[in-house]
N, C-alpha and C positions, 0 to 999 in steps of 0.2 A: 505494499500498498504505501502509495505519494506520500509526500506532505501536506503535501493542497488538498489529495481525497480526505486524507487524517482529519485537518483541521475543516474542511465541507461536513463533514460529517460530527465532529465535536459541536459544530457551528448552529446546525440544525437541530443537533438532540438540545442545544443548551436553548433554541429557539424555542421547540415542542414543548420543554419543561415548564417555560417560564408562561407558554401559553394553557395551560394545563393547569397551573399552578394559580394564575391568572383567573379561571374558569373558575376552580375550586374557590377562591377570595370572594370573587361573587357570588358566588351559590352560597353560601356561610352566610355574606355579610346581608342578604337579603333574606336567607329563610329563618335565621337563628338571631344573628346578632337586632336584625329590624325588632323582632319579638322583646329582644333583652330593652334595649331602648323602650318601647312603648310599655314596659311593665314598671311601675313609680318603684319597685323594692331594689331593682338591679338596674334604673338610669343611672345610679350614681358608683356604681361598683367596677363599670369599665375599665378605670383608668384613665390618667389622663390621655386628653388626644394632641397629639404632639403637632399629627398634622390630618388632614380630611381620610378619615377610614382605617388611622391609629389605632380605635377603638376594636374593629376589626382582628387585628392581632394580636392585638393584646387578650382578647377572648378567646380566640384558638390559640393562645400558646398558654395563658390558665388552663385551657379545660384539655390540653398538650402533656404540662407538665410531670415528672413523677412528684410526687406527696411530700418526699423529700426534700428534690430542689424548692418548693410551695412555704416548706414549712421556712428552710432559709431565708427564701429572700421576704418574706413576711417579715421576719426579725430585723431586716437591716430595716436602716436608714431611707431609702429608697422607695420603701413599699406603696407609697401614694402610687405610684407611676404604674405599677401592675393592677392587675385584673384583682379582683377577693376571687379566688377560683372554687371557694367553699360555697356562699351564696349563687355561684352560675352555675356550679352542679346539682345544687337541689333544684334551680328551675330551668333545666335542660334535660330532654331525653336522649336516652341511647344512642339513637342516629343522629339528634342535635353534638353531643360528643365526637361520631364517629366523622363526624362533617369535619368539624374543629380538628381533628390528629390529619385529617386528611389533607385538609388546607393549610395547617402548620408544616405537615413533613414532605407537603408538596413544595412549599416555600424554601424551605432548610434544603431540599433536594436539587432544586433548580439554582439558590444561590451555588450551591458544592458542583453541580456542573458548569456554571460560567465560569467559575474561578477557575475548574481543570482546562476549561476550552482556553482563556486567555495565558495560563500557564505555558501551556501546550504551543499558541502561538509566540510566545515570547521562544521557547528555548528552540522552535524549528523556522 
């Protein structure tokens, strides 16, 4: 396989993973986070929205994080930046939590794929 073919393959993979990740982001935002924004008990528990849509990322990460990491983040000084995972878990269904995991890990996978692609372009 030539360098150009490898870079093209990695580039198409990165673009494809970004598109799937973006689609999951929109679906999770419309299905779950929209419901959480409307509920008065969870509206203020979605964390700080630094950019538009950041509460979607906060909710997805809160529903996807392991419990040990959640406990550690809640003890830290920056706990107000993160969404409250316990409250979100009580107000979401298994489908919502599965969609959150798919969205969160899809975004992480897309970023990792892009980094691999950029490193491959730089090396070759």
